[in-house]
C-alpha angles and dihedrals in degrees: 000000000000117000120222133189116260131180118221134205110187094186091058097030086238127164118180141159089212119073110217124189111296097325097106122059104185137044120209139174110226142154125230094268092052091050091051089051092049091048089052090052091050091048092050090049090052091054091052090046090056090049091052089050091057091044089055088066093060105081098196095053108085117217095227089060094048116115092201091056090054092047091049090053091047092051092050091049089052091049093050091047091052092046089049092050093049097036133109120245093273091051092049091049094049094049092045090052090052089062094212100124118072114239098024 
């Protein structure tokens, strides 16, 4: 499959072939299947994020014992790892400097 350039915003869960202003932080080279996989990771992270929002309104449930919080973190780690693997040199350098992926 042919790889194309995509621009990624993790904060917004955005994936675009058009780079606009400062919205997108990372550039990757990916095929259609890889983009579908990344979209699924972003969608799953969004679901867990909504769950953590609702958990935040329950005062006796501590965030560090919240399964949804752990799943959200796991999904973001998977997204960053995939972006790192598909990224250009600048993307790899930025993610490595963030120190959020074990072993980098």
